Backbone as JSON Lines, residues from 0, in Angstrom:
{"i":0,"aa":"M","n":[16.46,0.5,-8.64],"ca":[14.85,0.99,-7.89],"c":[14.51,1.36,-8.74]}
{"i":1,"aa":"E","n":[13.53,0.99,-8.56],"ca":[12.21,2.07,-9.59],"c":[11.2,2.88,-8.65]}
{"i":2,"aa":"C","n":[10.35,3.68,-9.0],"ca":[9.73,4.45,-8.66],"c":[8.36,4.31,-9.22]}
{"i":3,"aa":"I","n":[7.04,4.49,-8.16],"ca":[5.77,4.39,-8.57],"c":[5.56,5.79,-8.14]}
{"i":4,"aa":"T","n":[4.35,6.51,-8.76],"ca":[3.86,7.92,-8.17],"c":[2.33,7.06,-8.21]}
{"i":5,"aa":"V","n":[1.76,7.62,-7.09],"ca":[0.65,6.94,-7.13],"c":[-0.41,8.32,-6.54]}
{"i":6,"aa":"H","n":[-1.75,8.58,-7.24],"ca":[-2.08,9.71,-7.05],"c":[-3.46,9.52,-6.32]}
{"i":7,"aa":"T","n":[-3.78,9.69,-4.67],"ca":[-4.6,9.22,-4.47],"c":[-5.66,10.19,-4.4]}
{"i":8,"aa":"R","n":[-7.4,10.26,-4.17],"ca":[-8.53,10.73,-4.45],"c":[-9.13,11.03,-3.12]}
{"i":9,"aa":"E","n":[-8.89,9.98,-2.15],"ca":[-9.86,10.34,-0.94],"c":[-8.84,10.11,-0.05]}
{"i":10,"aa":"R","n":[-9.52,10.56,1.48],"ca":[-8.69,10.53,2.44],"c":[-8.06,9.32,2.9]}
{"i":11,"aa":"N","n":[-9.01,8.3,3.04],"ca":[-8.88,6.78,3.18],"c":[-9.16,5.96,1.98]}
{"i":12,"aa":"Q","n":[-8.57,5.05,1.34],"ca":[-8.33,4.51,-0.09],"c":[-7.56,3.43,-0.09]}
{"i":13,"aa":"M","n":[-8.09,2.26,-0.65],"ca":[-7.14,1.48,-1.31],"c":[-7.17,1.29,-2.96]}
{"i":14,"aa":"I","n":[-5.53,1.11,-3.59],"ca":[-5.49,1.33,-4.98],"c":[-4.66,0.23,-4.98]}
{"i":15,"aa":"D","n":[-5.45,-0.96,-6.12],"ca":[-4.42,-1.84,-6.58],"c":[-3.37,-1.29,-7.72]}
{"i":16,"aa":"I","n":[-2.23,-1.67,-6.96],"ca":[-0.64,-0.96,-7.83],"c":[-0.41,-2.26,-8.4]}
{"i":17,"aa":"T","n":[-0.82,-3.49,-8.47],"ca":[-0.24,-4.94,-8.95],"c":[0.21,-4.98,-9.94]}
{"i":18,"aa":"R","n":[-0.03,-3.98,-11.18],"ca":[0.06,-3.7,-12.82],"c":[1.45,-2.66,-12.76]}
{"i":19,"aa":"E","n":[1.34,-1.88,-11.84],"ca":[2.38,-0.61,-12.14],"c":[4.0,-1.42,-11.14]}
{"i":20,"aa":"V","n":[3.4,-2.36,-9.91],"ca":[4.74,-2.93,-9.82],"c":[5.57,-4.12,-10.8]}
{"i":21,"aa":"Q","n":[4.48,-4.85,-11.1],"ca":[4.44,-5.57,-12.03],"c":[5.83,-5.12,-13.27]}
{"i":22,"aa":"E","n":[5.23,-4.0,-13.67],"ca":[5.89,-3.25,-14.63],"c":[7.08,-2.64,-14.29]}
{"i":23,"aa":"A","n":[7.38,-1.79,-12.94],"ca":[8.61,-1.47,-12.47],"c":[9.55,-2.86,-11.97]}
{"i":24,"aa":"V","n":[8.94,-3.9,-12.1],"ca":[10.01,-5.15,-11.76],"c":[10.67,-5.35,-13.49]}
{"i":25,"aa":"A","n":[9.73,-5.33,-14.39],"ca":[10.02,-5.55,-15.72],"c":[11.32,-4.61,-15.95]}
{"i":26,"aa":"A","n":[10.99,-3.11,-15.81],"ca":[12.34,-1.82,-15.98],"c":[13.32,-2.49,-15.58]}
{"i":27,"aa":"T","n":[13.12,-3.46,-14.38],"ca":[15.01,-3.55,-13.78],"c":[15.3,-4.45,-14.57]}
{"i":28,"aa":"G","n":[15.0,-5.31,-15.33],"ca":[15.6,-6.17,-16.26],"c":[15.81,-7.32,-15.47]}
{"i":29,"aa":"R","n":[15.24,-7.65,-14.44],"ca":[15.74,-8.79,-13.62],"c":[14.47,-9.96,-13.49]}
{"i":30,"aa":"T","n":[14.9,-11.0,-13.48],"ca":[13.74,-12.17,-14.01],"c":[13.1,-13.2,-12.68]}
{"i":31,"aa":"D","n":[14.21,-13.06,-11.56],"ca":[14.4,-13.56,-10.54],"c":[14.53,-12.92,-9.49]}
{"i":32,"aa":"G","n":[14.06,-13.7,-8.13],"ca":[14.88,-12.66,-7.16],"c":[13.6,-12.37,-5.94]}
{"i":33,"aa":"L","n":[14.05,-11.18,-5.36],"ca":[13.02,-10.66,-4.14],"c":[12.56,-9.64,-4.26]}
{"i":34,"aa":"V","n":[11.35,-9.19,-4.53],"ca":[10.87,-7.9,-4.89],"c":[10.09,-7.16,-3.59]}
{"i":35,"aa":"T","n":[10.8,-6.16,-3.27],"ca":[10.62,-5.3,-1.93],"c":[9.55,-4.21,-2.62]}
{"i":36,"aa":"V","n":[8.49,-4.09,-2.15],"ca":[7.75,-2.64,-2.24],"c":[7.51,-2.06,-1.06]}
{"i":37,"aa":"F","n":[8.05,-0.7,-0.95],"ca":[7.9,-0.12,0.09],"c":[7.56,1.58,0.18]}
{"i":38,"aa":"C","n":[6.9,1.84,0.98],"ca":[5.87,3.06,0.92],"c":[6.81,4.06,1.86]}
{"i":39,"aa":"P","n":[7.46,4.92,1.5],"ca":[8.32,5.93,2.22],"c":[7.47,7.19,2.89]}
{"i":40,"aa":"H","n":[6.29,6.77,3.13],"ca":[5.41,7.8,3.87],"c":[4.97,7.12,5.03]}
{"i":41,"aa":"T","n":[4.4,8.54,6.08],"ca":[4.24,7.94,7.52],"c":[2.71,7.78,7.72]}
{"i":42,"aa":"T","n":[1.86,7.98,6.78],"ca":[0.41,8.12,6.65],"c":[-0.13,7.21,5.53]}
{"i":43,"aa":"A","n":[0.47,6.37,5.18],"ca":[0.4,5.0,3.94],"c":[0.9,4.15,4.42]}
{"i":44,"aa":"A","n":[0.32,2.96,3.54],"ca":[0.71,1.74,3.57],"c":[0.97,0.66,2.52]}
{"i":45,"aa":"I","n":[1.31,-0.59,2.63],"ca":[1.15,-1.06,1.5],"c":[0.68,-2.77,1.99]}
{"i":46,"aa":"T","n":[-0.37,-3.16,1.13],"ca":[-0.67,-4.42,1.9],"c":[-1.42,-5.46,0.51]}
{"i":47,"aa":"V","n":[-1.52,-6.68,1.0],"ca":[-2.12,-7.92,-0.24],"c":[-2.91,-8.38,0.5]}
{"i":48,"aa":"N","n":[-4.15,-8.35,-0.59],"ca":[-5.69,-8.86,-0.31],"c":[-6.02,-9.02,-1.61]}
{"i":49,"aa":"E","n":[-7.38,-9.62,-1.35],"ca":[-8.24,-10.02,-2.93],"c":[-8.49,-9.0,-3.78]}
{"i":50,"aa":"N","n":[-8.41,-9.26,-5.15],"ca":[-8.13,-8.11,-5.81],"c":[-10.23,-8.34,-6.68]}
{"i":51,"aa":"T","n":[-10.81,-9.65,-6.54],"ca":[-11.84,-9.76,-7.23],"c":[-13.3,-8.94,-6.68]}
{"i":52,"aa":"D","n":[-13.06,-8.99,-5.51],"ca":[-14.24,-7.98,-4.82],"c":[-14.12,-6.78,-4.22]}
{"i":53,"aa":"P","n":[-14.45,-6.0,-4.87],"ca":[-14.13,-4.44,-4.35],"c":[-14.92,-4.3,-2.5]}
{"i":54,"aa":"S","n":[-15.79,-4.95,-2.39],"ca":[-16.22,-5.0,-0.88],"c":[-15.32,-5.39,-0.12]}
{"i":55,"aa":"V","n":[-14.23,-6.02,-0.13],"ca":[-13.08,-6.67,0.51],"c":[-11.73,-5.31,1.27]}
{"i":56,"aa":"C","n":[-11.81,-4.15,0.05],"ca":[-10.85,-2.81,0.24],"c":[-11.84,-2.25,1.64]}
{"i":57,"aa":"R","n":[-13.42,-1.89,0.79],"ca":[-14.6,-1.32,1.56],"c":[-14.56,-2.02,3.2]}
{"i":58,"aa":"D","n":[-14.68,-3.04,3.14],"ca":[-14.74,-3.59,4.82],"c":[-13.46,-3.57,5.36]}
{"i":59,"aa":"I","n":[-12.29,-3.51,4.8],"ca":[-10.85,-3.06,5.37],"c":[-11.23,-1.92,5.9]}
{"i":60,"aa":"L","n":[-11.71,-0.87,4.99],"ca":[-11.31,0.69,5.44],"c":[-12.27,0.83,6.55]}
{"i":61,"aa":"H","n":[-13.44,0.1,6.25],"ca":[-14.46,0.31,7.16],"c":[-14.06,-0.21,8.94]}
{"i":62,"aa":"K","n":[-13.42,-1.19,8.73],"ca":[-12.61,-1.82,9.88],"c":[-11.78,-1.22,10.7]}
{"i":63,"aa":"L","n":[-10.88,-0.5,9.83],"ca":[-9.85,0.35,10.37],"c":[-10.34,1.74,10.93]}
{"i":64,"aa":"A","n":[-11.34,2.29,10.01],"ca":[-12.05,3.52,10.9],"c":[-12.73,3.1,11.96]}
{"i":65,"aa":"T","n":[-13.28,1.86,12.18],"ca":[-13.77,1.74,13.37],"c":[-12.98,1.27,14.7]}
{"i":66,"aa":"L","n":[-12.03,0.62,14.32],"ca":[-10.39,0.51,15.53],"c":[-9.84,1.46,15.51]}
{"i":67,"aa":"I","n":[-9.63,2.73,14.85],"ca":[-8.68,3.67,14.7],"c":[-9.54,5.12,14.48]}
{"i":68,"aa":"P","n":[-10.86,5.62,15.06],"ca":[-11.62,6.66,14.55],"c":[-10.57,7.8,14.3]}
{"i":69,"aa":"R","n":[-10.96,8.87,13.9],"ca":[-10.01,9.87,13.19],"c":[-9.89,10.76,14.25]}
{"i":70,"aa":"R","n":[-10.97,11.27,15.06],"ca":[-10.91,11.71,16.43],"c":[-10.99,10.99,17.59]}
{"i":71,"aa":"E","n":[-9.53,11.55,18.23],"ca":[-9.87,11.12,19.87],"c":[-9.55,11.79,20.76]}
{"i":72,"aa":"T","n":[-9.76,11.75,21.94],"ca":[-9.36,13.2,23.01],"c":[-7.97,12.63,23.4]}
{"i":73,"aa":"F","n":[-7.68,11.38,23.11],"ca":[-6.22,11.66,23.57],"c":[-5.31,12.16,22.38]}
{"i":74,"aa":"Y","n":[-5.47,12.31,21.24],"ca":[-4.79,12.35,20.47],"c":[-3.87,13.55,20.46]}
{"i":75,"aa":"R","n":[-2.72,13.67,20.43],"ca":[-2.06,15.18,20.32],"c":[-0.83,15.48,19.53]}
{"i":76,"aa":"H","n":[-1.05,14.59,18.41],"ca":[-0.17,14.94,17.11],"c":[-0.82,16.17,16.89]}
{"i":77,"aa":"G","n":[0.12,17.51,16.25],"ca":[-0.66,18.59,16.26],"c":[-1.0,18.77,14.7]}
{"i":78,"aa":"E","n":[-0.85,17.72,13.78],"ca":[-0.83,17.86,12.24],"c":[-2.66,17.52,12.03]}
{"i":79,"aa":"G","n":[-3.21,16.68,13.59],"ca":[-4.61,16.34,13.5],"c":[-4.7,15.31,12.23]}
{"i":80,"aa":"N","n":[-3.71,14.37,12.0],"ca":[-3.94,12.81,11.4],"c":[-3.16,11.57,12.27]}
{"i":81,"aa":"S","n":[-3.19,11.69,13.56],"ca":[-3.29,10.31,14.58],"c":[-3.36,9.15,13.93]}
{"i":82,"aa":"D","n":[-4.71,9.25,13.27],"ca":[-5.45,7.9,13.15],"c":[-4.66,7.73,11.88]}
{"i":83,"aa":"S","n":[-3.92,8.64,10.78],"ca":[-3.54,8.15,9.55],"c":[-1.78,7.31,10.38]}
{"i":84,"aa":"H","n":[-1.72,7.94,11.25],"ca":[0.06,7.35,11.87],"c":[-0.57,5.95,11.97]}
{"i":85,"aa":"L","n":[-1.49,5.68,13.1],"ca":[-1.67,4.55,13.79],"c":[-1.9,3.56,12.59]}
{"i":86,"aa":"K","n":[-3.04,3.91,11.66],"ca":[-3.2,2.97,10.36],"c":[-2.21,2.38,9.66]}
{"i":87,"aa":"S","n":[-1.13,3.44,9.43],"ca":[0.06,2.94,8.75],"c":[0.47,2.21,9.46]}
{"i":88,"aa":"S","n":[1.25,2.29,10.46],"ca":[1.76,1.39,11.67],"c":[1.3,0.23,11.68]}
{"i":89,"aa":"L","n":[0.04,-0.31,11.62],"ca":[-0.24,-1.48,11.77],"c":[-0.9,-2.56,10.45]}
{"i":90,"aa":"M","n":[-0.85,-1.35,9.36],"ca":[-0.91,-2.08,8.07],"c":[0.44,-2.74,7.33]}
{"i":91,"aa":"G","n":[1.66,-1.71,7.93],"ca":[2.86,-1.95,7.47],"c":[3.12,-0.79,5.98]}
{"i":92,"aa":"V","n":[4.62,-0.89,6.19],"ca":[5.14,0.3,5.0],"c":[5.66,-0.54,3.78]}
{"i":93,"aa":"S","n":[5.66,-1.99,4.0],"ca":[6.39,-2.67,3.03],"c":[5.94,-4.06,2.85]}
{"i":94,"aa":"K","n":[6.11,-4.54,1.83],"ca":[5.84,-6.16,1.94],"c":[7.15,-6.89,0.66]}
{"i":95,"aa":"Q","n":[7.04,-7.86,0.85],"ca":[8.36,-8.78,-0.1],"c":[7.76,-10.07,-0.96]}
{"i":96,"aa":"F","n":[7.82,-10.04,-2.03],"ca":[7.38,-10.94,-3.17],"c":[8.03,-11.68,-3.86]}
{"i":97,"aa":"V","n":[8.26,-12.72,-4.08],"ca":[9.1,-13.68,-4.74],"c":[8.74,-13.5,-6.4]}
{"i":98,"aa":"L","n":[10.09,-13.36,-7.02],"ca":[9.76,-13.14,-8.95],"c":[10.44,-14.11,-9.21]}
{"i":99,"aa":"D","n":[9.63,-14.98,-9.87],"ca":[10.24,-16.3,-10.56],"c":[9.97,-16.07,-12.28]}
{"i":100,"aa":"A","n":[10.81,-15.96,-13.22],"ca":[10.53,-16.12,-14.17],"c":[10.0,-14.75,-14.77]}
{"i":101,"aa":"S","n":[10.09,-13.59,-14.26],"ca":[9.62,-12.42,-14.46],"c":[8.4,-12.0,-14.45]}
{"i":102,"aa":"T","n":[7.86,-12.88,-13.15],"ca":[6.31,-12.9,-12.69],"c":[6.5,-13.03,-11.42]}
{"i":103,"aa":"L","n":[5.95,-11.93,-10.79],"ca":[5.03,-11.63,-9.13],"c":[4.64,-12.89,-8.87]}
{"i":104,"aa":"Q","n":[4.68,-13.44,-8.01],"ca":[4.4,-14.94,-7.64],"c":[3.02,-14.71,-6.24]}
{"i":105,"aa":"L","n":[1.84,-14.18,-6.99],"ca":[0.93,-13.86,-6.09],"c":[-0.14,-14.91,-6.2]}
{"i":106,"aa":"G","n":[-1.03,-15.26,-4.9],"ca":[-2.22,-16.08,-5.04],"c":[-3.08,-15.59,-6.15]}
{"i":107,"aa":"T","n":[-3.98,-16.6,-6.4],"ca":[-4.93,-16.47,-7.33],"c":[-5.72,-15.18,-7.33]}
{"i":108,"aa":"W","n":[-5.97,-14.94,-5.81],"ca":[-7.11,-13.56,-6.03],"c":[-6.25,-12.55,-5.42]}
{"i":109,"aa":"Q","n":[-4.79,-12.73,-5.25],"ca":[-4.39,-11.59,-4.51],"c":[-3.96,-10.33,-5.71]}
{"i":110,"aa":"A","n":[-3.86,-9.15,-4.61],"ca":[-3.21,-7.98,-5.51],"c":[-2.51,-7.25,-4.29]}
{"i":111,"aa":"I","n":[-1.46,-6.11,-4.71],"ca":[-0.68,-5.46,-4.0],"c":[-1.59,-4.12,-4.25]}
{"i":112,"aa":"Y","n":[-1.87,-3.83,-3.09],"ca":[-2.5,-2.48,-2.75],"c":[-1.76,-1.59,-1.89]}
{"i":113,"aa":"F","n":[-1.71,-0.27,-2.67],"ca":[-1.61,1.0,-1.72],"c":[-2.57,1.38,-1.1]}
{"i":114,"aa":"C","n":[-1.79,1.96,0.64],"ca":[-3.25,1.74,1.31],"c":[-3.12,3.71,1.6]}
{"i":115,"aa":"E","n":[-3.84,4.45,1.41],"ca":[-3.82,5.87,1.9],"c":[-4.89,6.5,3.12]}
{"i":116,"aa":"F","n":[-4.18,7.04,3.72],"ca":[-4.9,7.2,5.14],"c":[-4.87,8.51,5.2]}
{"i":117,"aa":"D","n":[-4.5,9.67,4.28],"ca":[-3.86,10.81,4.66],"c":[-4.11,11.8,3.45]}
{"i":118,"aa":"G","n":[-5.29,11.37,2.44],"ca":[-5.13,12.05,1.38],"c":[-6.43,12.98,1.0]}
{"i":119,"aa":"P","n":[-6.53,13.41,-0.34],"ca":[-5.47,13.15,-1.57],"c":[-4.26,13.58,-1.55]}
{"i":120,"aa":"R","n":[-3.6,12.52,-2.1],"ca":[-1.79,13.06,-2.03],"c":[-1.36,12.77,-3.56]}
{"i":121,"aa":"A","n":[-0.37,13.22,-3.82],"ca":[0.48,12.17,-4.83],"c":[1.49,11.24,-4.02]}
{"i":122,"aa":"R","n":[1.74,10.2,-4.2],"ca":[2.53,9.42,-3.19],"c":[3.81,8.61,-4.39]}
{"i":123,"aa":"T","n":[4.56,8.11,-3.2],"ca":[5.74,7.32,-4.06],"c":[5.64,5.88,-3.17]}
{"i":124,"aa":"V","n":[5.93,5.09,-4.19],"ca":[6.41,3.71,-3.77],"c":[7.83,3.37,-4.56]}
{"i":125,"aa":"W","n":[8.43,2.65,-3.81],"ca":[9.66,2.07,-4.24],"c":[9.87,0.62,-4.63]}
{"i":126,"aa":"V","n":[10.22,0.02,-5.56],"ca":[10.21,-1.13,-5.7],"c":[11.65,-1.43,-6.39]}
{"i":127,"aa":"S","n":[12.36,-2.7,-5.65],"ca":[13.31,-2.74,-5.63],"c":[13.58,-4.47,-5.65]}
{"i":128,"aa":"V","n":[14.18,-5.19,-6.34],"ca":[14.59,-6.4,-6.85],"c":[16.01,-7.04,-6.12]}
{"i":129,"aa":"S","n":[16.09,-7.9,-5.15],"ca":[17.34,-8.35,-5.31],"c":[17.44,-9.62,-5.24]}
């Protein structure tokens, strides 16, 4: 298993980690298999989406903020980041990818994104090939 460190700069942010995941996969020496990208944090997530138009990430973050506001009268979590936990649960903390001939099999416009919902922080992403 390989480990990637992601440094976020904003409370809510999407960071393209495709290159870092590909490098982590290369470090394993594996050329084929299934790649699991896992985020061991309860206020962050992993997703796949378009990587050519930055407005896509902006739109996703804005829609999540609309669906899950930062403050709600019914939130009870003492740290004040209930929205971050909800966003993480909705987006999901892991994704799997096919590795073929040492290359992650992604669609033409696809990228792997680390989604920060409670930053800024230093975060960890685990990459495993099976």
